[in-house]
Backbone of each chain as ProteinMPNN parsed JSONL, in Angstrom:
{"seq_chain_A": "XXXXXXXXXXXXXXXXXXXXXXXXXXXXXXXXXXXXXXXXXXXXXXXXXXXXXXXXXX", "coords_chain_A": {"N_chain_A": [[30.33, -77.712, -68.531], [28.755, -77.194, -65.619], [27.886, -73.305, -64.78], [28.97, -71.522, -61.898], [27.836, -70.11, -58.959], [28.376, -66.951, -58.098], [29.599, -65.141, -55.967], [30.309, -62.574, -53.171], [30.889, -61.452, -50.312], [29.207, -63.493, -49.028], [27.018, -62.801, -50.557], [24.795, -63.351, -53.269], [25.693, -62.237, -56.697], [24.396, -62.446, -58.847], [21.875, -62.168, -58.421], [21.536, -59.358, -57.663], [22.616, -58.34, -60.428], [20.623, -59.129, -61.788], [18.503, -57.405, -60.647], [19.662, -54.914, -61.267], [19.119, -55.113, -63.553], [16.729, -54.391, -64.051], [14.084, -51.641, -64.634], [13.934, -48.488, -61.906], [11.015, -48.63, -61.543], [10.011, -50.982, -62.181], [11.543, -52.294, -60.355], [10.773, -52.1, -58.393], [8.022, -53.373, -58.729], [9.009, -55.916, -58.643], [9.1, -55.967, -55.769], [7.061, -55.287, -54.332], [5.116, -57.148, -55.365], [6.353, -59.538, -53.931], [5.853, -58.968, -51.574], [3.164, -59.287, -51.329], [2.734, -62.088, -51.993], [3.914, -63.338, -49.999], [2.107, -62.349, -47.989], [0.24, -63.516, -48.633], [0.887, -66.046, -48.934], [1.084, -66.69, -45.98], [-1.398, -65.967, -44.828], [-2.242, -68.706, -44.983], [-1.31, -69.66, -42.686], [-2.972, -70.049, -39.778], [-2.217, -69.802, -36.906], [-0.866, -67.669, -37.002], [-2.065, -64.989, -38.102], [-1.615, -62.59, -40.499], [-1.02, -59.292, -41.517], [-0.261, -56.128, -43.483], [-2.02, -54.506, -43.673], [-4.752, -51.645, -42.0], [-5.213, -51.954, -38.661], [-7.311, -52.715, -37.814], [-8.499, -53.88, -39.63], [-7.696, -56.292, -39.895]], "CA_chain_A": [[30.391, -77.489, -67.24], [27.923, -75.771, -64.972], [28.536, -72.108, -64.11], [29.301, -71.322, -60.654], [27.007, -69.343, -58.483], [29.128, -66.231, -58.228], [29.136, -64.809, -54.343], [31.223, -61.324, -52.992], [30.749, -61.501, -48.872], [28.066, -64.218, -49.282], [25.83, -62.032, -51.164], [24.533, -63.828, -54.881], [25.8, -61.207, -57.695], [23.469, -62.62, -59.959], [20.7, -61.328, -57.925], [22.192, -57.972, -58.079], [22.816, -57.547, -61.561], [19.052, -59.419, -62.079], [18.051, -56.313, -60.105], [20.227, -53.695, -61.945], [18.612, -55.144, -64.991], [15.206, -53.608, -64.303], [14.36, -50.282, -64.135], [13.493, -48.898, -60.947], [9.613, -49.009, -61.562], [10.308, -52.585, -62.198], [12.117, -52.89, -58.853], [9.458, -51.956, -57.076], [6.647, -54.228, -59.008], [9.068, -56.925, -58.269], [9.352, -55.491, -54.399], [5.03, -55.284, -53.931], [4.173, -58.86, -55.803], [6.949, -60.42, -53.358], [4.961, -58.688, -50.35], [1.584, -60.197, -51.498], [3.104, -63.842, -51.964], [4.336, -63.418, -48.47], [1.542, -62.028, -47.28], [-1.135, -64.254, -49.149], [0.977, -67.353, -47.926], [0.941, -66.584, -44.442], [-2.737, -66.112, -44.817], [-2.262, -69.919, -43.964], [-0.914, -70.044, -41.163], [-4.184, -69.989, -39.039], [-1.862, -69.179, -35.854], [0.011, -66.42, -37.028], [-2.553, -64.156, -38.879], [-0.472, -61.264, -40.664], [-1.898, -58.337, -42.111], [0.157, -55.002, -43.354], [-3.513, -53.191, -43.825], [-4.958, -51.146, -40.943], [-5.331, -53.01, -37.765], [-9.247, -53.28, -38.136], [-8.6, -54.764, -41.188], [-6.869, -57.993, -39.866]], "C_chain_A": [[29.492, -76.354, -66.775], [28.528, -74.589, -64.318], [28.358, -72.258, -62.789], [28.769, -70.339, -60.29], [28.537, -67.98, -57.901], [29.093, -65.411, -56.548], [30.425, -63.735, -53.884], [30.369, -61.375, -51.402], [29.41, -62.221, -49.005], [26.586, -63.605, -49.798], [25.799, -62.624, -52.859], [24.475, -62.663, -55.683], [25.284, -61.256, -58.536], [22.187, -61.883, -59.838], [21.148, -59.92, -58.112], [21.912, -57.39, -59.067], [21.356, -58.658, -62.185], [18.151, -57.973, -61.798], [18.484, -54.913, -61.0], [19.582, -53.952, -63.391], [17.542, -54.701, -65.107], [15.732, -52.245, -64.114], [13.913, -49.759, -62.613], [12.025, -48.933, -60.33], [9.115, -50.455, -61.818], [10.789, -53.215, -60.797], [11.236, -53.058, -58.316], [8.18, -52.778, -57.029], [7.383, -55.514, -58.242], [8.951, -57.059, -56.577], [7.809, -56.144, -53.919], [4.97, -56.737, -54.588], [4.94, -59.853, -54.735], [6.624, -60.38, -51.733], [3.99, -59.232, -50.297], [2.143, -61.244, -51.864], [3.501, -64.063, -50.755], [3.051, -63.257, -47.438], [-0.195, -63.199, -47.175], [-0.314, -65.878, -48.55], [1.099, -67.23, -46.652], [-0.263, -66.431, -43.607], [-3.332, -67.929, -44.21], [-2.258, -70.577, -43.268], [-2.087, -69.448, -40.157], [-3.521, -69.334, -37.487], [-1.217, -67.884, -35.739], [-0.558, -65.297, -38.752], [-1.996, -62.974, -39.087], [-1.364, -60.04, -41.549], [-1.132, -56.752, -41.952], [-0.59, -54.151, -43.537], [-3.489, -52.752, -42.97], [-5.199, -52.167, -39.889], [-6.797, -53.636, -37.457], [-9.315, -53.89, -39.187], [-8.197, -56.419, -41.184], [-8.032, -58.648, -39.036]], "O_chain_A": [[29.382, -75.192, -67.167], [29.443, -74.67, -63.499], [27.576, -73.136, -62.424], [28.951, -69.367, -61.022], [29.56, -68.397, -57.358], [27.914, -65.231, -56.244], [31.548, -64.08, -54.25], [29.141, -61.324, -51.46], [28.43, -61.481, -49.099], [25.437, -63.909, -49.478], [26.73, -62.332, -53.609], [23.466, -61.962, -55.598], [25.381, -60.321, -59.33], [21.579, -61.23, -60.685], [20.842, -59.527, -59.238], [21.266, -56.344, -59.13], [21.408, -58.77, -63.41], [17.299, -57.544, -62.577], [17.68, -54.037, -61.317], [19.553, -53.073, -64.252], [17.143, -54.509, -66.255], [16.804, -51.754, -63.762], [13.462, -50.694, -61.951], [11.743, -49.152, -59.152], [7.976, -50.89, -61.647], [10.491, -54.303, -60.305], [10.859, -54.087, -57.755], [7.448, -52.976, -56.059], [6.748, -56.153, -57.403], [8.727, -58.17, -56.097], [7.57, -57.194, -53.323], [4.597, -57.525, -53.719], [4.386, -60.933, -54.532], [6.907, -61.223, -50.882], [3.7, -59.787, -49.238], [1.375, -61.299, -52.825], [3.402, -65.239, -50.405], [2.952, -63.846, -46.362], [-1.083, -63.476, -46.369], [-0.925, -66.683, -47.846], [1.335, -68.37, -46.252], [-0.399, -66.592, -42.394], [-4.253, -68.281, -43.473], [-2.798, -71.654, -43.016], [-1.968, -68.272, -39.813], [-4.183, -68.474, -36.905], [-1.052, -67.192, -34.734], [0.015, -65.005, -39.802], [-1.803, -62.22, -38.134], [-2.405, -60.3, -42.153], [-1.182, -56.122, -40.895], [-0.19, -52.989, -43.615], [-2.421, -52.949, -42.391], [-5.399, -53.314, -40.29], [-7.174, -54.716, -37.002], [-10.342, -54.438, -39.588], [-8.311, -57.333, -42.0], [-7.976, -59.839, -38.727]]}, "seq_chain_B": "XXXXXXXXXXXXXXXXXXXXXXXXXXXXXXXXXXXXXXXXXXXXXXXXXXXXXXXXXXXXXXXXXXXXXXXXXXXXXXXXXXXXXXXXXXXXXXXXXXXXXXXXXXXXXXXXXXXXXXXXXXXXXXXXXXXXXXXXXXXXXXXXXXXXXXXXXXXXXXXXXX", "coords_chain_B": {"N_chain_B": [[-5.748, -55.591, -50.518], [-3.99, -54.54, -52.732], [-1.347, -54.634, -55.46], [-0.019, -52.604, -55.399], [0.71, -51.054, -53.034], [2.74, -49.589, -51.905], [3.171, -48.029, -54.054], [1.256, -46.535, -53.812], [1.253, -45.026, -51.212], [3.215, -43.224, -51.927], [2.408, -42.048, -53.753], [0.725, -40.512, -53.004], [1.471, -38.783, -50.923], [2.981, -37.232, -52.766], [0.793, -36.219, -54.13], [-0.095, -34.932, -52.504], [2.254, -32.78, -51.946], [4.2, -32.829, -50.581], [7.369, -32.144, -49.176], [9.532, -35.031, -49.219], [11.994, -37.868, -48.363], [12.821, -41.187, -50.017], [13.795, -43.497, -47.853], [15.451, -46.062, -46.244], [14.192, -49.68, -47.206], [12.995, -49.641, -49.358], [13.751, -47.371, -50.424], [16.559, -49.055, -50.651], [15.876, -50.716, -52.664], [14.639, -49.873, -54.938], [17.628, -48.617, -55.946], [18.543, -50.862, -56.933], [19.122, -52.821, -55.384], [18.552, -56.482, -54.282], [16.733, -56.688, -52.358], [13.938, -57.308, -49.579], [11.339, -56.144, -47.967], [8.281, -54.302, -45.319], [7.259, -51.911, -45.663], [7.388, -48.654, -46.004], [9.842, -46.203, -45.304], [10.251, -42.284, -45.038], [12.022, -39.744, -44.82], [10.873, -36.208, -43.943], [10.841, -33.23, -44.24], [11.066, -30.89, -42.059], [9.717, -28.804, -41.523], [7.149, -25.599, -40.797], [4.699, -25.54, -42.78], [5.476, -27.941, -44.5], [4.788, -29.857, -42.672], [2.558, -29.206, -42.332], [1.164, -29.898, -44.524], [1.944, -32.49, -44.801], [0.143, -33.69, -42.926], [-2.115, -33.652, -43.751], [-1.658, -35.172, -46.247], [-1.381, -37.798, -44.717], [-3.586, -37.914, -42.945], [-5.433, -38.49, -44.971], [-4.731, -41.174, -46.013], [-5.551, -42.437, -43.668], [-3.759, -42.629, -41.334], [-2.325, -43.973, -38.804], [-0.753, -44.67, -35.163], [1.371, -47.593, -35.317], [1.663, -49.177, -33.145], [-0.259, -47.824, -30.952], [-3.281, -47.361, -32.271], [-5.508, -46.004, -31.606], [-4.275, -43.491, -31.449], [-3.485, -40.733, -33.69], [-0.865, -38.856, -35.577], [0.141, -35.91, -34.787], [0.974, -32.448, -35.921], [2.913, -31.489, -33.689], [3.931, -33.51, -33.336], [4.933, -34.482, -35.829], [7.051, -32.38, -36.118], [9.002, -32.835, -35.043], [12.689, -34.444, -34.57], [11.986, -37.194, -34.447], [10.836, -40.082, -34.592], [8.033, -41.263, -36.034], [5.862, -43.907, -36.23], [3.92, -45.507, -38.529], [0.833, -46.527, -39.558], [-1.169, -47.335, -42.642], [-3.855, -46.641, -44.415], [-2.513, -48.786, -46.508], [-0.125, -49.673, -46.137], [2.072, -50.237, -43.647], [3.988, -47.41, -42.747], [6.589, -45.316, -42.177], [7.754, -42.184, -40.707], [9.875, -40.359, -40.747], [12.14, -38.324, -38.841], [14.618, -37.685, -38.592], [17.466, -39.756, -39.726], [20.008, -41.928, -39.347], [23.004, -40.316, -37.286], [21.325, -38.561, -36.505], [21.072, -36.923, -39.204], [18.549, -35.228, -40.999], [15.794, -34.022, -42.902], [17.076, -31.895, -44.72], [19.962, -32.151, -44.937], [20.521, -34.89, -46.149], [18.779, -34.395, -48.684], [21.032, -33.345, -50.575], [22.092, -35.813, -51.294], [19.964, -36.989, -52.519], [18.474, -38.443, -55.521], [16.149, -37.862, -57.898], [13.828, -40.133, -58.72], [11.775, -41.724, -61.099], [8.853, -43.259, -60.963], [6.345, -43.794, -62.609], [4.429, -42.263, -64.922], [3.03, -40.042, -63.67], [4.62, -40.135, -61.025], [7.344, -39.174, -59.374], [9.864, -39.924, -57.481], [12.223, -38.448, -54.427], [14.831, -40.097, -53.882], [17.11, -41.636, -51.705], [20.386, -41.894, -52.324], [22.789, -44.576, -52.539], [25.523, -45.116, -51.643], [24.679, -42.836, -49.307], [22.766, -44.462, -48.005], [24.659, -46.579, -47.276], [26.179, -45.589, -45.433], [24.314, -44.354, -43.304], [23.653, -46.994, -42.419], [25.825, -47.778, -41.302], [26.289, -45.894, -39.338], [24.478, -46.486, -37.798], [24.927, -49.052, -36.966], [23.049, -51.428, -35.733], [21.931, -54.269, -35.163], [19.966, -55.582, -37.364], [20.779, -53.497, -39.546], [24.008, -54.024, -39.854], [23.111, -56.796, -40.743], [22.101, -55.96, -43.265], [24.267, -54.549, -44.601], [26.074, -56.059, -45.908], [24.901, -56.787, -48.495], [24.09, -54.14, -49.328], [26.574, -53.01, -50.371], [27.764, -54.663, -51.959], [25.942, -54.454, -53.679], [26.664, -51.383, -54.498], [29.446, -52.112, -55.157], [29.285, -53.253, -57.89], [27.519, -51.411, -59.232], [29.483, -49.848, -59.488], [30.929, -51.123, -61.062], [30.189, -51.396, -63.421], [30.097, -49.065, -64.26], [32.521, -48.68, -64.983]], "CA_chain_B": [[-4.593, -55.303, -50.43], [-3.389, -54.806, -54.157], [0.33, -55.114, -55.467], [0.299, -50.941, -55.243], [0.057, -50.277, -51.627], [3.943, -48.891, -51.746], [3.408, -46.379, -54.886], [-0.191, -45.619, -53.633], [1.392, -44.532, -50.343], [4.317, -42.554, -52.634], [1.558, -40.978, -54.864], [-0.752, -39.541, -51.839], [2.533, -37.863, -50.57], [3.55, -36.725, -54.025], [-0.199, -35.486, -54.458], [-0.16, -33.164, -51.327], [3.169, -31.833, -52.503], [5.273, -33.225, -49.487], [8.987, -32.553, -49.639], [10.213, -36.063, -47.979], [12.853, -38.642, -49.344], [12.383, -42.25, -49.674], [14.979, -44.109, -47.189], [15.347, -47.755, -45.987], [14.424, -50.513, -47.607], [12.347, -49.567, -50.584], [15.023, -46.751, -51.107], [17.478, -49.561, -51.223], [15.147, -51.85, -53.843], [14.682, -48.471, -56.011], [18.223, -48.684, -56.411], [19.022, -52.26, -57.537], [19.609, -53.65, -54.368], [17.952, -57.604, -54.105], [16.093, -56.5, -50.58], [12.745, -57.059, -49.176], [11.337, -54.879, -46.665], [7.085, -54.411, -45.579], [7.205, -50.765, -45.172], [7.895, -47.53, -46.329], [10.707, -45.205, -45.372], [10.514, -41.649, -45.113], [12.401, -38.767, -43.805], [10.669, -35.758, -44.259], [11.0, -31.78, -44.002], [10.048, -30.341, -40.538], [9.418, -26.69, -41.584], [5.779, -26.084, -40.536], [4.238, -25.589, -44.013], [5.73, -28.953, -44.722], [4.599, -30.882, -41.887], [0.724, -29.005, -42.398], [0.793, -30.679, -46.004], [2.152, -33.759, -44.746], [-1.022, -33.91, -42.376], [-3.092, -33.6, -44.798], [-1.717, -36.463, -47.301], [-1.924, -38.746, -43.629], [-5.295, -38.05, -42.858], [-6.206, -39.182, -46.391], [-3.973, -42.251, -46.085], [-5.774, -42.564, -42.541], [-2.621, -42.849, -41.215], [-2.078, -44.233, -37.146], [0.119, -45.326, -35.015], [1.161, -49.014, -35.284], [1.569, -49.797, -31.619], [-1.395, -47.262, -30.212], [-4.141, -47.31, -33.465], [-6.391, -45.306, -31.577], [-3.553, -42.342, -31.55], [-3.275, -40.622, -34.644], [-0.126, -38.491, -35.765], [-0.431, -35.008, -35.121], [1.834, -30.934, -36.084], [3.912, -31.298, -32.73], [4.87, -35.002, -33.405], [5.679, -34.659, -37.44], [7.605, -31.335, -36.268], [10.518, -32.918, -34.131], [13.253, -35.49, -35.195], [11.542, -38.124, -34.388], [10.517, -40.989, -35.889], [6.406, -42.034, -36.017], [5.765, -46.1, -36.884], [2.588, -45.775, -38.279], [-0.239, -47.621, -40.304], [-1.646, -46.463, -43.231], [-4.505, -48.227, -45.101], [-2.1, -49.583, -47.87], [0.912, -50.351, -45.725], [3.037, -49.25, -42.711], [4.94, -46.47, -43.245], [7.824, -44.805, -41.005], [7.686, -41.217, -41.119], [10.948, -39.624, -40.083], [12.44, -36.5, -38.764], [16.263, -37.708, -38.646], [18.019, -40.863, -39.303], [21.651, -42.196, -38.936], [23.001, -39.636, -36.494], [20.991, -36.959, -36.673], [20.755, -36.674, -40.437], [17.838, -34.376, -41.086], [15.727, -33.863, -44.497], [18.01, -30.85, -44.929], [21.132, -32.905, -44.668], [20.27, -35.995, -47.093], [18.745, -33.959, -49.911], [21.952, -32.85, -51.688], [22.617, -36.954, -51.287], [19.356, -38.063, -53.222], [18.258, -37.884, -56.86], [14.648, -38.333, -58.163], [13.551, -41.234, -59.327], [10.645, -41.706, -61.868], [8.132, -44.865, -61.302], [5.164, -43.668, -63.728], [4.618, -40.558, -65.998], [2.843, -39.157, -62.377], [5.056, -40.336, -60.218], [8.619, -39.216, -59.321], [9.877, -39.278, -55.903], [13.246, -38.266, -54.122], [15.591, -41.688, -53.227], [18.301, -41.253, -50.922], [21.738, -42.961, -52.907], [23.169, -45.968, -52.442], [26.426, -44.213, -50.882], [24.51, -42.336, -48.607], [22.074, -45.429, -47.512], [25.415, -46.886, -46.331], [26.944, -44.358, -44.647], [23.851, -44.29, -42.359], [23.495, -48.193, -41.855], [27.494, -47.689, -40.489], [26.705, -45.031, -38.153], [23.635, -46.975, -36.528], [25.265, -50.442, -36.295], [22.73, -52.283, -35.481], [22.074, -56.002, -35.891], [19.169, -55.46, -38.851], [21.959, -52.696, -39.906], [24.845, -54.754, -40.185], [22.864, -57.435, -41.244], [21.733, -55.695, -44.783], [25.342, -53.917, -45.321], [26.773, -56.948, -47.428], [24.169, -56.815, -50.062], [23.941, -53.288, -49.77], [27.914, -53.093, -50.302], [27.866, -55.478, -53.037], [25.032, -53.556, -55.037], [27.135, -50.52, -55.019], [30.549, -52.068, -56.05], [28.73, -53.94, -58.688], [27.412, -50.669, -59.915], [30.573, -49.353, -60.071], [31.835, -52.021, -62.152], [29.54, -51.464, -64.964], [29.736, -47.693, -64.695], [33.971, -48.222, -65.284]], "C_chain_B": [[-4.093, -55.814, -52.482], [-1.715, -54.882, -54.59], [1.052, -53.433, -55.407], [0.454, -50.38, -54.621], [1.726, -49.263, -51.573], [3.441, -47.494, -52.774], [2.306, -46.173, -54.225], [0.164, -44.53, -51.957], [2.58, -42.983, -50.738], [3.54, -41.59, -53.039], [1.117, -39.758, -54.097], [0.284, -38.318, -51.088], [3.079, -36.719, -51.802], [1.968, -35.553, -54.249], [-0.592, -34.318, -53.936], [1.334, -32.396, -51.224], [4.204, -31.975, -51.123], [6.632, -33.234, -49.921], [9.327, -33.511, -48.618], [11.085, -36.464, -49.323], [12.645, -39.875, -49.302], [13.755, -42.712, -48.845], [14.795, -45.767, -47.084], [15.121, -48.787, -46.981], [13.548, -50.223, -48.944], [13.042, -48.8, -51.459], [16.332, -47.482, -51.981], [16.871, -50.565, -52.711], [15.274, -51.147, -55.101], [16.268, -48.43, -56.738], [19.053, -49.448, -56.73], [19.142, -53.165, -56.688], [18.546, -55.336, -53.591], [17.509, -57.488, -52.701], [14.441, -57.036, -50.186], [12.682, -56.552, -47.632], [9.076, -54.946, -46.734], [6.749, -53.18, -45.473], [7.562, -49.939, -46.135], [8.568, -46.401, -45.812], [10.526, -43.952, -45.65], [10.873, -40.78, -44.54], [12.103, -37.651, -44.724], [11.082, -33.966, -43.693], [10.466, -30.92, -42.995], [9.906, -29.025, -40.277], [7.733, -26.752, -41.643], [4.486, -26.029, -42.089], [4.265, -26.557, -44.289], [5.176, -29.877, -44.154], [2.757, -30.561, -41.908], [0.296, -30.077, -43.881], [1.089, -32.288, -45.696], [0.499, -34.597, -43.993], [-2.073, -34.31, -42.748], [-2.99, -34.925, -45.55], [-1.905, -38.248, -45.819], [-3.063, -39.232, -43.205], [-5.566, -38.68, -43.958], [-5.679, -40.903, -46.772], [-4.459, -43.271, -44.385], [-5.252, -43.459, -41.439], [-3.172, -42.976, -39.277], [-1.342, -44.643, -36.381], [0.037, -46.869, -34.987], [0.496, -49.63, -33.724], [0.209, -49.259, -30.555], [-2.457, -46.761, -31.459], [-5.214, -46.511, -33.222], [-5.654, -43.642, -31.299], [-3.424, -42.395, -33.476], [-2.192, -39.436, -34.856], [-0.652, -37.133, -35.537], [0.934, -33.584, -35.293], [2.94, -31.328, -34.87], [4.626, -32.991, -32.944], [5.619, -34.951, -34.74], [7.119, -33.682, -36.674], [9.273, -31.579, -35.631], [11.856, -34.291, -35.139], [12.934, -36.284, -35.096], [10.99, -39.26, -35.403], [8.812, -41.903, -35.121], [6.18, -43.098, -36.995], [4.407, -45.615, -36.971], [2.093, -46.719, -39.631], [-0.98, -47.011, -41.052], [-3.101, -47.458, -43.83], [-4.229, -49.217, -46.012], [-0.872, -50.251, -46.924], [1.911, -49.968, -44.611], [4.095, -48.484, -43.182], [5.59, -45.457, -41.908], [8.249, -43.767, -41.664], [8.76, -40.385, -39.993], [11.629, -38.66, -39.662], [13.945, -36.499, -39.018], [16.49, -39.566, -39.071], [19.568, -41.213, -39.224], [21.898, -41.226, -37.45], [22.643, -38.053, -36.965], [20.56, -36.542, -38.584], [19.244, -36.199, -40.944], [17.48, -34.311, -42.997], [16.577, -33.137, -45.714], [19.617, -31.42, -45.503], [21.217, -33.721, -45.662], [19.867, -35.434, -48.282], [19.853, -33.413, -50.56], [22.559, -34.75, -52.069], [21.081, -38.069, -52.04], [18.901, -37.753, -54.426], [16.88, -38.566, -57.109], [14.702, -39.688, -59.131], [12.114, -41.806, -59.981], [10.108, -43.377, -61.902], [6.761, -45.006, -61.634], [5.54, -41.973, -64.258], [3.99, -39.776, -64.638], [3.609, -39.06, -61.673], [6.373, -40.308, -60.108], [9.185, -38.658, -58.3], [11.643, -39.194, -55.507], [13.696, -39.44, -53.594], [16.752, -41.453, -52.867], [19.149, -42.619, -51.632], [22.024, -43.609, -51.677], [24.562, -45.847, -51.677], [26.131, -43.717, -49.472], [23.729, -43.986, -47.242], [23.17, -46.542, -46.542], [25.753, -46.741, -45.448], [26.084, -44.623, -43.057], [23.708, -45.928, -41.773], [24.985, -48.391, -40.876], [27.3, -47.013, -39.519], [25.709, -45.657, -36.851], [24.385, -48.17, -36.368], [24.81, -51.285, -35.82], [22.234, -53.821, -35.631], [21.436, -55.684, -37.394], [20.376, -54.475, -39.857], [22.944, -53.509, -40.416], [24.653, -56.083, -40.898], [22.553, -57.119, -42.826], [23.578, -54.697, -45.726], [26.03, -54.628, -46.088], [25.906, -56.627, -48.969], [24.372, -55.085, -50.526], [25.65, -52.487, -51.089], [28.339, -53.705, -51.814], [26.913, -55.276, -54.037], [25.736, -52.71, -55.419], [28.484, -50.916, -55.714], [29.949, -52.983, -57.133], [28.299, -52.453, -59.86], [28.233, -50.012, -60.338], [31.352, -50.087, -61.139], [31.663, -52.058, -63.379], [29.749, -50.205, -65.269], [31.745, -47.476, -65.162], [34.026, -48.63, -66.986]], "O_chain_B": [[-3.966, -56.863, -53.114], [-0.948, -55.284, -53.714], [2.249, -53.145, -55.381], [0.492, -49.172, -54.855], [1.618, -48.127, -51.111], [3.357, -46.321, -52.411], [2.459, -45.01, -53.854], [-0.511, -43.549, -51.647], [2.704, -41.991, -50.021], [3.787, -40.406, -52.811], [1.114, -38.556, -54.361], [-0.1, -37.19, -50.778], [3.486, -35.576, -51.594], [2.068, -34.347, -54.474], [-1.094, -33.276, -54.358], [1.479, -31.466, -50.431], [4.932, -31.028, -50.824], [7.099, -34.005, -50.759], [9.445, -33.203, -47.432], [11.124, -36.027, -50.473], [12.058, -40.061, -48.236], [14.812, -42.232, -49.255], [14.082, -46.478, -47.792], [16.042, -48.805, -47.798], [13.728, -51.206, -49.664], [13.174, -49.006, -52.665], [16.906, -47.163, -53.022], [17.615, -50.968, -53.605], [15.829, -51.583, -56.11], [16.306, -48.24, -57.954], [20.227, -49.109, -56.88], [19.274, -54.332, -57.055], [17.946, -55.227, -52.522], [17.99, -58.274, -51.885], [13.818, -56.966, -51.245], [13.434, -56.535, -46.657], [8.476, -55.405, -47.706], [5.587, -53.146, -45.067], [8.061, -50.411, -47.157], [7.853, -45.399, -45.828], [10.564, -43.919, -46.88], [10.243, -40.612, -43.496], [12.567, -37.612, -45.863], [11.659, -33.802, -42.618], [9.43, -30.279, -43.17], [9.945, -28.341, -39.254], [7.091, -27.594, -42.271], [3.438, -26.673, -42.037], [3.118, -26.903, -44.57], [4.924, -30.873, -44.832], [1.89, -31.382, -41.607], [-0.698, -30.781, -44.06], [0.506, -33.183, -46.307], [-0.058, -35.63, -44.363], [-2.847, -35.13, -42.254], [-3.93, -35.72, -45.577], [-2.391, -39.355, -46.049], [-3.498, -40.377, -43.083], [-6.111, -39.758, -43.716], [-6.186, -41.632, -47.625], [-3.967, -44.339, -44.021], [-5.739, -44.424, -40.85], [-4.037, -42.327, -38.688], [-0.816, -45.538, -37.042], [-1.013, -47.454, -34.721], [-0.536, -50.196, -33.362], [-0.265, -49.947, -29.65], [-2.411, -45.539, -31.602], [-5.944, -46.174, -34.155], [-6.383, -42.7, -30.987], [-3.331, -43.339, -34.26], [-2.601, -38.571, -34.08], [-1.791, -36.925, -35.956], [1.953, -33.859, -34.66], [4.059, -31.484, -35.36], [5.763, -33.347, -32.637], [6.79, -35.322, -34.806], [8.206, -34.26, -36.673], [10.284, -30.88, -35.698], [11.623, -34.799, -36.236], [13.614, -36.944, -35.881], [10.805, -39.24, -36.62], [8.611, -42.7, -34.205], [6.296, -43.107, -38.22], [3.726, -45.326, -35.988], [2.771, -47.376, -40.421], [-1.623, -46.089, -40.55], [-3.267, -48.667, -43.673], [-4.955, -50.139, -46.382], [-0.727, -51.466, -47.057], [2.7, -49.119, -45.026], [4.983, -48.893, -43.93], [4.983, -45.042, -40.921], [8.868, -43.82, -42.727], [8.535, -39.962, -38.859], [11.688, -37.843, -40.58], [14.51, -35.543, -39.549], [15.706, -40.439, -38.698], [20.244, -40.23, -38.921], [21.074, -41.36, -36.545], [23.187, -37.05, -37.429], [19.625, -35.79, -38.863], [18.681, -37.189, -41.412], [18.241, -34.44, -43.955], [16.76, -33.423, -46.897], [20.194, -30.942, -46.48], [22.161, -33.389, -46.38], [20.531, -35.869, -49.223], [19.386, -32.738, -51.478], [23.346, -34.939, -52.996], [21.033, -39.297, -52.107], [18.866, -36.53, -54.565], [16.556, -39.641, -56.603], [15.49, -40.033, -60.012], [11.359, -42.363, -59.184], [10.589, -44.343, -62.495], [6.032, -45.912, -61.232], [6.366, -41.076, -64.087], [4.546, -38.688, -64.49], [3.743, -37.901, -61.282], [6.937, -41.27, -60.631], [9.201, -37.458, -58.024], [12.388, -39.842, -56.242], [12.951, -39.937, -52.75], [17.544, -41.028, -53.708], [18.848, -43.812, -51.592], [21.761, -43.443, -50.486], [24.662, -46.791, -50.893], [26.899, -43.948, -48.538], [24.113, -44.318, -46.121], [22.833, -47.146, -45.523], [25.751, -47.56, -44.529], [26.641, -44.934, -42.003], [23.656, -46.017, -40.547], [25.053, -49.107, -39.877], [28.025, -47.279, -38.561], [25.849, -45.539, -35.634], [24.505, -48.336, -35.154], [25.54, -52.15, -35.337], [22.426, -54.273, -36.759], [22.132, -55.554, -38.4], [20.732, -54.963, -40.93], [22.771, -53.785, -41.603], [25.57, -56.593, -41.541], [22.763, -58.031, -43.626], [23.825, -54.406, -46.896], [26.663, -54.08, -46.99], [26.289, -56.342, -50.104], [24.695, -54.724, -51.657], [25.652, -51.804, -52.113], [29.133, -53.183, -52.597], [26.991, -55.822, -55.137], [25.873, -52.716, -56.643], [28.808, -50.285, -56.72], [30.716, -53.938, -57.014], [28.671, -52.423, -61.033], [28.096, -49.47, -61.435], [32.222, -49.642, -61.888], [32.401, -52.476, -64.272], [29.657, -49.924, -66.464], [32.209, -46.406, -65.554], [35.048, -48.418, -67.639]]}, "name": "protein", "num_of_chains": 2, "seq": "XXXXXXXXXXXXXXXXXXXXXXXXXXXXXXXXXXXXXXXXXXXXXXXXXXXXXXXXXXXXXXXXXXXXXXXXXXXXXXXXXXXXXXXXXXXXXXXXXXXXXXXXXXXXXXXXXXXXXXXXXXXXXXXXXXXXXXXXXXXXXXXXXXXXXXXXXXXXXXXXXXXXXXXXXXXXXXXXXXXXXXXXXXXXXXXXXXXXXXXXXXXXXXXXXXXXXXXXXXXX"}
């Protein structure tokens, strides 16, 4: 039988367990890589260029 | 842009011996919350000595106001309980005199703990219980939206420690 996702108040607990299995430094890596991915993806939307660098670098 | 933008900001603050506590989304992630954020939020000590150190760190990071890039924060701005929404060379940085219902650095310090991010960088991070309390105090749409995942993470941590 396929394991069913476990939700608490609409929150996927498997994601929480995945994060808690990492050190704080690794959690920060996950966050920074996710931010990079989003910014890289949004570069392809020419109508909405986004940067979190200084304004003069936009 | 590198994958160390948040670390770079925290390292610069630490290098300048700034007294601060990491709060907001980065604090949540460091505590194990599967969340996302694009900025670093810190609550700083507003003593004159610390504000001077913070000014030096912000100058090194080329910090300016996000919505008024021609303006730079000064000692007067940083000595208040107000929120300075800044842009640095690495990422947005919110420098906060207080959060929630007037919780200052000194109020929050007992509710923080050191988190090691590298051999050279350990930062004080607001504990998850207090992050939840602050969000409950604010109760704005953004705060209410993130509360379920904060609470579920705290519940999972407590379940594991039993």
